[in-house]
MARTI-439068 format. One record per residue: x, y, z of N, C-alpha, C in turn. Coordinates in steps of 0.2 Angstrom, whole numbers. Example, Ala and Ser with C-alpha at 12.3 -4.5 7.8 and 13.67 -1.06 7.14 Angstrom:
<atoms>
ATOM  n_c1  n_c2  n_c3 ca_c1 ca_c2 ca_c3  c_c1  c_c2  c_c3
ATOM    66   -28    39    62   -22    39    66   -16    39
ATOM    64   -11    35    68    -5    36    64     0    39
</atoms>
This chain:
<atoms>
ATOM  n_c1  n_c2  n_c3 ca_c1 ca_c2 ca_c3  c_c1  c_c2  c_c3
ATOM     4    -6     0     0     0     0     4     6     0
ATOM    10     6     3    14    12     3    17    13    -4
ATOM    18     8    -7    21     9   -14    15    12   -19
ATOM     9     9   -18     3    12   -22     2    20   -20
ATOM     3    21   -14     2    28   -11     7    33   -15
ATOM    13    31   -15    19    35   -17    18    36   -25
ATOM    17    30   -28    16    30   -36    10    34   -38
ATOM     5    34   -33    -1    37   -35    -1    45   -35
ATOM     4    48   -32     5    55   -31     8    58   -38
ATOM     4    62   -42     7    64   -48    13    68   -47
ATOM    13    72   -41    19    77   -40    25    73   -38
ATOM    25    66   -37    30    62   -35    33    58   -41
ATOM    31    59   -47    34    55   -53    40    58   -55
ATOM    44    53   -58    51    55   -60    51    57   -67
ATOM    56    62   -68    57    65   -75    65    65   -76
ATOM    66    63   -82    73    65   -85    79    63   -81
ATOM    83    68   -79    89    66   -75    88    63   -68
ATOM    82    64   -66    80    60   -59    80    53   -60
ATOM    78    50   -66    77    43   -67    84    40   -68
ATOM    89    44   -71    96    41   -72    99    40   -65
ATOM    98    45   -60   101    44   -54    97    38   -50
ATOM    91    38   -51    87    33   -48    90    26   -50
ATOM    91    25   -56    94    18   -59   101    17   -56
ATOM   105    22   -55   111    21   -52   111    19   -45
ATOM   106    21   -41   106    20   -34   102    13   -33
ATOM    97    11   -37    94     4   -37   100    -1   -39
ATOM   104     0   -44   109    -4   -46   114    -5   -40
ATOM   116     0   -36   120    -1   -31   117    -5   -25
ATOM   111    -4   -24   107    -8   -19   107   -16   -21
ATOM   106   -17   -27   106   -24   -29   113   -27   -29
ATOM   118   -23   -30   125   -26   -30   126   -27   -22
ATOM   124   -23   -18   126   -23   -11   122   -30    -8
ATOM   116   -31   -10   112   -37    -8   115   -43   -10
ATOM   118   -43   -17   121   -49   -20   128   -50   -17
ATOM   132   -45   -17   139   -46   -16   142   -43    -9
ATOM   137   -40    -5   139   -38     2   143   -31     1
ATOM   143   -28    -5   147   -22    -5   143   -16    -2
ATOM   147   -11     0   144    -5     3   145     1    -1
ATOM   140     6    -2   141    11    -6   138    17    -3
ATOM   141    23    -4   138    30    -2   137    33    -8
ATOM   131    36    -9   129    40   -15   127    47   -13
ATOM   131    51   -16   130    59   -14   126    62   -20
ATOM   120    64   -19   116    67   -24   115    74   -22
ATOM   118    78   -26   118    86   -25   113    89   -30
ATOM   110    94   -27   105    98   -31   102   104   -27
ATOM   102   109   -31    99   115   -28    91   115   -27
ATOM    88   121   -25    81   121   -23    77   119   -30
ATOM    72   114   -29    68   113   -34    71   108   -40
ATOM    76   104   -38    79   100   -43    77    93   -43
ATOM    72    92   -38    69    85   -38    72    80   -33
ATOM    76    83   -28    79    78   -24    74    74   -20
ATOM    69    77   -17    64    73   -13    60    69   -17
ATOM    58    71   -23    54    66   -28    58    60   -29
ATOM    64    61   -30    68    55   -32    69    50   -25
ATOM    70    54   -20    70    50   -13    64    46   -12
ATOM    58    49   -13    52    45   -12    51    39   -17
ATOM    53    40   -23    52    35   -28    57    29   -26
ATOM    63    31   -23    67    25   -21    64    21   -15
ATOM    61    25   -11    58    22    -5    52    17    -8
ATOM    48    20   -12    43    16   -15    46     9   -19
ATOM    51    10   -22    54     4   -26    57    -1   -21
ATOM    60     2   -16    63    -3   -10    57    -7    -7
ATOM    52    -3    -5    46    -6    -2    43   -12    -7
ATOM    43   -10   -13    40   -15   -18    44   -21   -19
ATOM    51   -21   -18    55   -26   -18    57   -30   -11
ATOM    53   -27    -6    54   -30     0    61   -29     3
ATOM    64   -23     1    71   -22     4    70   -19    11
ATOM    75   -19    15    75   -16    21    77    -9    20
ATOM    72    -4    20    73     3    17    69     8    22
ATOM    72    13    23    69    19    27    71    25    23
ATOM    66    30    24    67    37    22    69    41    29
ATOM    75    44    29    77    48    35    78    55    33
ATOM    76    59    38    77    67    37    78    70    43
ATOM    80    76    43    81    80    49    76    85    50
ATOM    71    85    46    65    90    46    59    87    49
ATOM    57    89    55    51    86    57    45    88    53
ATOM    44    94    50    39    96    46    38    92    40
ATOM    44    90    37    44    86    31    42    79    32
ATOM    45    76    37    43    70    39    36    69    41
ATOM    33    74    45    26    73    46    22    74    40
ATOM    24    78    35    20    79    29    20    73    25
ATOM    26    69    25    26    63    21    22    58    24
ATOM    22    57    31    18    52    34    10    54    33
ATOM     9    60    33     2    62    33    -1    61    26
ATOM     3    63    20     1    62    14     0    55    12
ATOM     4    50    15     4    43    14    -2    41    17
ATOM    -4    43    23   -10    40    26   -16    43    23
ATOM   -16    49    21   -22    52    17   -23    49    11
ATOM   -18    47     7   -19    44     0   -22    37     1
ATOM   -19    33     6   -21    27     8   -29    26    10
ATOM   -31    31    14   -38    31    16   -42    32    10
ATOM   -40    37     6   -45    38     0   -45    32    -5
ATOM   -39    29    -6   -39    23   -10   -44    18    -8
ATOM   -43    16    -1   -47    11     2   -55    13     1
ATOM   -56    19     2   -63    21     2   -66    20    -5
ATOM   -62    22   -10   -64    21   -17   -65    14   -19
ATOM   -60    10   -17   -60     3   -19   -65    -2   -15
ATOM   -66     0    -9   -70    -4    -4   -77    -1    -2
ATOM   -77     5    -4   -83     9    -2   -84    11     5
ATOM   -79     9     9   -78    11    16   -71    14    18
ATOM   -71    18    23   -64    20    25   -60    15    29
ATOM   -55    13    26   -51     7    29   -48    10    36
ATOM   -48     7    41   -46    10    48   -38     8    49
ATOM   -36     3    46   -29     1    48   -24     6    45
ATOM   -20     9    49   -15    14    46    -9    10    43
ATOM    -6    14    38     0    11    35     6    11    40
ATOM    11     7    39    16     6    44    21    12    42
ATOM    19    18    42    23    24    40    29    25    45
ATOM    27    24    51    33    25    56    39    21    55
ATOM    38    15    52    43    11    50    47    13    44
ATOM    44    17    40    47    19    34    50    26    34
ATOM    47    30    38    49    37    39    52    38    46
ATOM    59    40    46    62    41    53    67    47    53
ATOM    71    47    58    75    53    58    82    50    57
ATOM    87    55    56    94    53    55    96    50    62
ATOM    94    52    67    96    49    74    94    42    75
ATOM    88    40    72    85    34    72    90    29    69
ATOM    92    31    63    96    27    58   103    26    62
ATOM   106    32    64   112    32    67   113    27    73
ATOM   107    27    77   107    23    83   107    15    81
ATOM   103    14    75   103     7    73   110     5    70
ATOM   114    10    67   120     8    64   126     8    70
ATOM   124    11    76   129    10    81   129     3    84
ATOM   123     0    83   122    -7    86   124   -13    81
ATOM   122   -12    75   124   -17    70   125   -14    63
ATOM   130   -17    60   131   -15    53   127   -18    48
ATOM   125   -14    43   121   -17    37   114   -20    39
ATOM   111   -17    44   105   -19    46    99   -17    41
ATOM   101   -12    36    97   -10    31   100   -11    24
ATOM    96   -11    19    98   -12    12    99    -5     9
ATOM    94     0    11    95     7     8    92    12    14
ATOM    96    17    15    94    23    18    94    28    14
ATOM    88    31    13    87    37     9    87    43    13
ATOM    93    46    14    94    52    18    93    58    15
ATOM    86    60    16    84    66    12    85    73    17
ATOM    86    78    13    88    85    17    94    83    21
ATOM    99    80    18   105    78    22   109    84    24
ATOM   108    90    22   112    95    24   110    97    32
ATOM   105    93    34   103    94    41   105    89    46
ATOM   110    85    44   114    81    48   117    84    54
ATOM   118    81    60   121    84    65   128    81    66
ATOM   133    84    70   139    81    70   139    75    74
ATOM   136    74    80   135    68    84   128    67    86
ATOM   126    61    87   120    59    90   120    62    97
ATOM   114    65    99   114    68   105   107    69   108
ATOM   107    71   114   101    72   118   101    80   119
ATOM    96    83   118    95    90   119    90    92   124
ATOM    92    95   129    87    97   135    84   104   134
ATOM    78   105   137    75   111   136    79   117   137
ATOM    83   117   142    87   122   144    93   124   139
ATOM    94   120   134    99   121   129   105   116   130
ATOM   106   113   136   111   108   137   111   102   132
ATOM   117   100   130   117    94   125   121    89   128
ATOM   119    83   128   123    77   130   124    73   124
ATOM   130    72   122   132    67   116   130    60   118
ATOM   127    56   114   125    49   115   130    45   112
ATOM   135    47   108   140    43   105   146    48   103
ATOM   152    44   103   158    48   101   160    47    94
ATOM   155    43    91   156    42    83   152    47    80
ATOM   155    50    75   151    55    71   145    52    68
ATOM   139    56    68   133    53    66   133    51    59
ATOM   137    54    55   137    52    48   140    45    47
ATOM   145    44    51   148    37    51   143    32    53
ATOM   139    33    58   134    28    61   129    27    56
ATOM   127    32    52   121    32    47   124    27    41
ATOM   130    29    39   133    25    34   134    17    36
ATOM   136    16    42   137     9    44   130     5    44
ATOM   125     9    45   118     5    46   116     2    40
ATOM   118     4    34   115     1    28   120    -1    22
ATOM   118    -5    18   123    -7    12   123    -1     8
ATOM   118     3     7   118     9     2   115    15     6
ATOM   119    20     7   116    26    10   116    32     4
ATOM   110    34     3   110    39    -2   109    46     1
ATOM   113    51     1   113    57     4   110    62    -1
ATOM   105    65     0   102    70    -4   103    77    -1
ATOM   107    81    -4   108    88     0   109    94    -5
ATOM   109    99    -2   110   106    -5   116   109    -1
ATOM   121   111    -3   127   113     1   125   120     4
ATOM   120   123     2   118   130     4   111   130     7
ATOM   109   124    11   103   124    14   103   123    21
ATOM   109   122    24   109   121    32   107   127    35
ATOM   102   127    40   100   133    42   101   134    50
ATOM   103   129    53   104   129    60   111   128    62
ATOM   114   131    67   120   130    69   121   122    71
ATOM   126   119    70   127   112    71   125   107    66
ATOM   122   110    61   120   106    55   126   106    50
ATOM   129   100    49   135    99    46   135    96    39
ATOM   129    94    37   128    90    31   131    94    25
ATOM   136    92    22   139    95    16   143    90    12
ATOM   144    92     6   147    87     1   154    85     4
ATOM   158    90     6   164    88     9   164    83    15
ATOM   159    84    19   158    80    25   156    72    23
ATOM   152    72    18   150    65    15   156    62    12
ATOM   160    66     8   166    63     5   171    60    10
ATOM   172    65    15   177    63    20   175    57    24
ATOM   169    56    25   166    50    29   167    44    25
ATOM   165    44    19   166    38    14   173    36    14
ATOM   178    41    13   185    39    13   187    36    19
ATOM   185    39    25   188    36    32   185    29    33
ATOM   179    28    30   176    21    31   178    16    26
ATOM   182    19    21   183    14    15   178    12    11
ATOM   172    16    10   166    14     7   166    18     0
ATOM   164    14    -5   164    17   -12   159    23   -12
ATOM   161    28   -16   158    34   -16   155    35   -23
ATOM   149    36   -24   146    38   -31   143    45   -30
ATOM   145    50   -35   142    57   -35   138    58   -41
ATOM   132    61   -39   127    62   -44   125    69   -43
ATOM   123    73   -49   120    80   -48   114    81   -52
ATOM   109    83   -48   103    85   -52   103    92   -54
ATOM   102    94   -60   103   101   -62    96   103   -66
ATOM    91    99   -67    85   101   -70    81   104   -65
ATOM    78   110   -67    74   114   -62    67   112   -63
ATOM    64   110   -58    56   109   -58    52   114   -54
ATOM    55   117   -49    52   123   -46    54   129   -49
ATOM    51   135   -47    53   142   -49    52   142   -57
ATOM    46   139   -59    44   140   -66    49   136   -70
ATOM    53   131   -68    58   128   -71    64   132   -73
ATOM    64   138   -70    70   143   -72    76   142   -68
ATOM    81   139   -71    88   138   -68    90   145   -67
ATOM    89   150   -72    91   157   -72    89   160   -65
ATOM    83   159   -63    80   162   -57    84   160   -51
ATOM    85   153   -50    89   151   -45    96   153   -44
ATOM    99   154   -50   106   157   -51   106   164   -48
ATOM   100   168   -50   100   175   -48    99   175   -40
ATOM    95   171   -37    94   171   -30   101   169   -27
ATOM   105   164   -30   111   162   -27   116   168   -27
ATOM   116   172   -33   120   178   -33   118   183   -28
ATOM   112   184   -28   109   189   -23   112   188   -16
ATOM   112   181   -14   114   179    -7   121   178    -6
ATOM   125   179   -12   132   179   -12   135   172   -13
ATOM   131   167   -15   134   160   -16   137   160   -23
ATOM   136   165   -28   140   164   -34   141   172   -36
ATOM   146   173   -40   148   180   -42   143   184   -46
ATOM   140   181   -50   135   185   -54   130   180   -58
ATOM   124   183   -60   119   179   -64   115   184   -68
ATOM   113   182   -74   109   186   -78   102   186   -76
ATOM    98   190   -79    91   191   -78    87   188   -84
ATOM    89   183   -87    86   179   -92    79   177   -90
ATOM    78   175   -83    72   173   -81    67   178   -81
ATOM    69   184   -79    65   190   -79    63   193   -86
ATOM    68   193   -91    67   195   -98    62   190  -101
ATOM    62   184  -100    58   179  -103    51   178  -100
ATOM    50   181   -94    44   180   -91    43   173   -88
ATOM    49   169   -87    49   162   -85    46   162   -77
ATOM    48   167   -74    46   167   -67    45   174   -65
ATOM    41   175   -60    39   182   -57    42   183   -50
ATOM    45   189   -49    47   191   -43    46   198   -42
ATOM    42   200   -37    40   207   -36    42   209   -29
ATOM    44   215   -29    46   219   -22    40   223   -21
ATOM    37   221   -15    31   225   -13    32   230    -7
ATOM    30   236    -8    31   240    -2    24   241     2
ATOM    19   238     1    13   238     4    11   231     6
ATOM    11   229    13    10   222    15     3   220    13
ATOM    -2   225    15    -9   223    13   -10   221     6
ATOM    -7   225     2    -7   224    -6    -4   217    -8
ATOM     1   216    -5     4   209    -6     0   203    -4
ATOM    -3   204     2    -8   199     4   -14   199    -1
ATOM   -17   204    -3   -22   205    -8   -21   201   -14
ATOM   -15   202   -17   -13   199   -23   -12   191   -22
ATOM   -10   189   -17   -10   182   -15   -17   179   -15
ATOM   -21   183   -11   -28   180   -11   -31   180   -17
ATOM   -30   185   -22   -33   184   -29   -30   178   -32
ATOM   -24   176   -31   -21   170   -34   -25   164   -32
ATOM   -26   164   -25   -30   159   -22   -37   158   -25
ATOM   -40   163   -26   -47   163   -29   -46   160   -36
ATOM   -41   161   -39   -40   158   -46   -38   150   -46
ATOM   -37   148   -40   -36   141   -39   -29   139   -38
ATOM   -24   144   -37   -17   143   -35   -16   141   -28
ATOM   -11   137   -26    -9   136   -19    -4   142   -17
ATOM    -6   145   -12    -2   151   -10    -1   151    -2
ATOM     5   153     0     7   154     7    11   160     8
ATOM    10   163    14    15   168    17    20   165    21
ATOM    26   167    21    32   165    25    36   171    27
ATOM    39   170    32    43   176    35    49   173    39
ATOM    54   178    39    60   177    43    58   177    50
ATOM    61   173    55    59   172    61    61   178    66
ATOM    57   183    64    58   190    68    53   192    72
ATOM    48   188    74    43   189    79    42   183    83
ATOM    40   184    90    39   179    94    34   174    92
ATOM    33   168    94    28   163    92    24   162    98
ATOM    18   164    99    14   163   105    10   157   105
ATOM     9   155   111     4   149   112    -3   151   110
ATOM    -7   147   107   -14   149   105   -18   151   112
ATOM   -23   156   111   -27   158   116   -32   153   118
ATOM   -34   149   113   -39   144   113   -40   141   106
ATOM   -45   137   106   -47   134    99   -48   139    94
ATOM   -44   139    88   -45   144    83   -44   151    85
ATOM   -40   152    91   -39   159    93   -31   160    93
ATOM   -28   162    88   -21   163    88   -19   171    88
ATOM   -13   172    92   -11   178    93    -8   181    86
ATOM    -9   187    84    -6   190    78     1   192    80
ATOM     6   188    80    12   190    82    16   193    76
ATOM    14   192    70    18   195    64    15   201    63
ATOM    18   207    66    15   213    65    20   218    66
ATOM    19   224    63    24   230    63    20   236    60
ATOM    22   242    63    19   248    60    20   249    53
ATOM    26   246    50    27   247    43    22   242    39
ATOM    18   238    42    13   234    39     7   237    38
ATOM     6   243    41     0   246    41    -5   243    46
ATOM   -11   241    44   -16   238    48   -16   230    47
ATOM   -11   228    43   -11   221    42    -7   217    47
ATOM    -9   212    49    -5   207    54    -8   200    53
ATOM    -4   195    56    -6   188    55    -3   184    60
ATOM    -5   178    62    -2   174    67     3   169    63
ATOM     8   167    67    12   162    65     8   155    64
ATOM    11   150    61     8   144    60     6   141    68
ATOM     0   138    68    -3   137    75     2   131    78
ATOM     2   131    85     5   126    88     0   121    91
ATOM     1   115    88    -4   109    89    -1   105    94
ATOM     6   105    96     9   100   100    12    95    96
ATOM    17    92   100    22    87    96    18    80    96
ATOM    13    79   100    11    72   100     5    71    95
ATOM     3    75    91    -2    74    86     0    69    81
ATOM    -5    66    79    -4    61    73    -3    65    67
ATOM     0    62    62     2    66    56    -3    71    53
ATOM    -9    68    52   -15    71    48   -17    77    53
ATOM   -16    77    59   -18    82    64   -13    87    66
ATOM    -7    86    63    -1    90    65    -1    97    61
ATOM     2   102    65     2   109    62     5   109    55
ATOM    11   105    55    15   106    48    11   103    43
ATOM     8    97    44     4    94    38    -2    98    36
ATOM    -6   101    41   -11   105    39    -9   112    36
ATOM    -4   115    38    -2   121    35     0   120    28
ATOM     4   114    27     6   113    20     1   111    15
ATOM    -5   108    18   -10   105    13   -17   108    13
ATOM   -19   111    19   -26   114    19   -26   121    18
ATOM   -30   123    13   -30   130    10   -32   135    15
ATOM   -36   133    20   -38   138    25   -32   140    29
ATOM   -26   136    29   -20   138    33   -16   144    30
ATOM   -19   146    24   -15   152    21   -15   158    26
ATOM   -20   158    31   -21   164    36   -15   164    40
ATOM   -11   158    41    -6   158    46     1   158    42
ATOM     6   162    45    12   163    42    17   157    44
ATOM    20   155    39    25   149    40    32   152    41
ATOM    36   148    44    43   150    45    48   145    41
ATOM    54   146    42    59   141    38    58   134    40
ATOM    55   133    46    54   126    49    48   123    46
ATOM    43   126    44    37   124    41    38   123    33
ATOM    42   127    30    42   127    23    48   124    20
ATOM    53   122    23    59   119    20    57   112    17
ATOM    58   111    11    56   105     8    50   105     4
ATOM    46   110     5    39   111     1    39   116    -4
ATOM    34   116    -8    33   122   -13    26   123   -14
ATOM    25   129   -16    18   131   -18    18   135   -24
ATOM    12   137   -27    12   140   -34    15   147   -33
ATOM    12   151   -28    15   158   -26    16   159   -19
ATOM    21   162   -17    24   163   -10    25   170    -9
ATOM    22   173    -3    24   180    -1    29   179     5
ATOM    35   183     4    40   182     9    40   189    13
ATOM    40   188    19    41   194    23    49   194    26
ATOM    53   198    23    60   198    25    61   203    31
ATOM    63   200    36    64   203    42    71   207    43
ATOM    72   210    48    79   214    49    84   210    52
ATOM    84   203    53    89   199    55    95   199    50
ATOM    93   199    44    98   199    38    97   205    34
ATOM   102   210    34   101   216    30   107   217    26
ATOM   106   221    20   112   223    16   115   230    18
ATOM   121   230    19   124   237    21   130   238    17
ATOM   129   243    12   134   245     7   136   240     2
ATOM   140   235     4   143   230     0   143   223     2
ATOM   139   222     8   139   215    10   133   214    15
ATOM   132   207    16   126   205    20   129   206    28
ATOM   124   208    32   126   209    39   120   206    43
ATOM   122   202    48   117   199    53   116   204    59
ATOM   109   204    60   108   207    67   103   202    71
ATOM   107   198    74   103   193    78    98   195    83
ATOM    99   201    85    94   204    90    87   204    88
ATOM    87   205    81    80   205    78    77   198    77
ATOM    81   193    77    79   186    76    76   184    83
ATOM    70   181    83    66   179    89    67   171    90
ATOM    71   168    86    71   161    87    77   159    92
ATOM    74   158    98    79   157   104    84   151   103
ATOM    81   146   100    85   140    99    91   141    94
ATOM    89   145    89    94   146    83    99   151    86
ATOM    97   156    90   103   160    93   107   157    98
ATOM   104   152   102   108   149   107   113   144   104
ATOM   111   141    99   115   136    95   121   140    92
ATOM   119   146    89   125   150    86   130   152    92
ATOM   127   154    97   132   156   103   137   150   105
ATOM   134   144   105   137   138   108   142   136   102
ATOM   140   136    96   145   134    91   150   139    88
ATOM   148   145    89   153   150    86   152   151    79
ATOM   147   148    76   146   149    69   144   156    67
ATOM   146   158    60   144   164    58   136   165    56
ATOM   133   169    60   125   170    58   124   172    51
ATOM   128   175    48   127   178    41   126   172    37
ATOM   130   167    37   130   161    33   123   157    34
ATOM   121   156    40   114   153    41   108   157    39
ATOM   109   163    40   103   168    38   103   168    31
ATOM   108   169    27   108   169    20   105   162    17
ATOM   106   157    20   103   150    18    96   150    19
ATOM    94   153    25    86   154    27    83   158    21
ATOM    85   164    20    81   168    15    82   165     8
ATOM    87   161     6    88   158     0    82   153    -1
ATOM    81   149     5    76   144     5    69   147     4
ATOM    68   153     8    61   156     7    60   159     0
ATOM    65   161    -3    64   164   -10    63   159   -15
ATOM    64   153   -14    64   148   -19    58   142   -17
ATOM    53   144   -14    48   140   -13    42   140   -18
ATOM    42   145   -22    37   147   -27    38   143   -33
ATOM    33   140   -36    33   137   -42    32   142   -48
ATOM    28   147   -47    27   152   -52    29   159   -51
ATOM    29   160   -44    31   167   -43    32   168   -35
ATOM    35   174   -34    37   176   -27    36   183   -26
ATOM    33   186   -21    32   193   -19    36   194   -12
ATOM    40   199   -12    44   200    -6    42   207    -3
ATOM    41   207     4    41   214     7    47   214    12
ATOM    51   220    11    57   221    15    55   226    21
ATOM    57   224    27    56   229    33    62   234    32
ATOM    68   232    30    73   236    29    74   240    23
ATOM    74   246    23    74   250    16    80   249    12
ATOM    86   249    15    92   248    11    93   241     8
ATOM    90   236    11    90   230     8    85   229     3
ATOM    79   233     3    75   233    -2    78   236    -8
ATOM    81   242    -7    84   246   -12    89   242   -16
ATOM    93   238   -12    98   233   -15    95   228   -20
ATOM    90   225   -18    87   220   -22    83   223   -28
ATOM    80   229   -27    77   232   -33    82   234   -38
ATOM    88   236   -36    94   238   -40    96   232   -44
ATOM    97   226   -41    99   220   -44    93   218   -50
ATOM    87   219   -48    82   217   -53    82   222   -59
ATOM    85   228   -59    85   232   -64    92   232   -68
ATOM    97   229   -65   104   229   -68   104   223   -73
ATOM   109   224   -78   110   219   -83   113   212   -80
ATOM   117   213   -75   120   207   -72   119   208   -64
ATOM   117   203   -61   116   203   -54   122   201   -50
ATOM   125   206   -47   131   205   -43   130   205   -36
ATOM   134   201   -32   133   201   -25   140   199   -21
ATOM   141   201   -15   147   200   -11   144   196    -5
ATOM   148   191    -3   146   187     2   147   191     9
</atoms>
């Protein structure tokens, strides 16, 4: 049933270069099962290149072949959404086939897990799995650990997490984007994967996805965003000249909201997302959320963050699943934690003052960021906040399939982006 579920989702079908990578990984698993070989596959790709689509199809294929296979991720929102979509599709399928809603849940907890779960298994026994699909692998941590509410961390192993993950399976496929790690302590990077494979003496296969499925299929737009954020020296405006993608800088928050609502009325999936520059309050009661996202520069417009439903909710009742899939949740603003890994037709981005442009470079102002865990981890790790914040806004700017609207709280940052949109070549300095 899991296989039927995944194959039944149109958005999860493979295309072109994805299928070539798919066949390489399937072959590596078959070799590992037959000959006892171990392989690490590094699959690199920027936003919207189909990493998660490929990962899910590998999971479906492994389940159909009765492989010992799991999908692991470091994103709770992404994991919850996958579980929820699988359950939702299964329920609908059973209803159509049998005329009643089938009550037995899919074994999704056995298929979807965390990096820590896989690492723990690998610390106990080698090759307990045939395939680990490590999606969003840029979110890997340095060591398996226990994190307390007060911020204290206790390491549960002296072995790097990536080594334990690799040890757990005949084939470990790491899907990552080198510029998407958003929290201090997330070490998933191509260099880390290569070094770990070399230390363990495991064969390494590298694949790259470069076909753009998001952002109107425009690689030019993604390159422009990378130039804006300082990840490449320059990029042209071919995406803008051809009309392949729309990016608008909006100076009226209410008007941006109205434009997105008009798109919703036309049948498009739309969401508002923002930098984590406002506190996130507990609900006042059922359907009573605090409008935390507010500022005098917004005029009379304000909105609540995504609602807190609690960590114990089943996937279909969880805040992350509902926000990503139910249209009424447009009224709630998503953050990096609810949107990473997802896409919508049109996205409105509220760019806060935690990352601003000053003269010739990006500057972090962490006092404007209200994510206490993010700031605490930065202090403890000593990592550069500019790097993580650039990654965050890069993700927010690349969630739209057709277009993005942006409202900037900081005037100089807005002027910088508007200038790049008018220039012949987009230049940026890290």
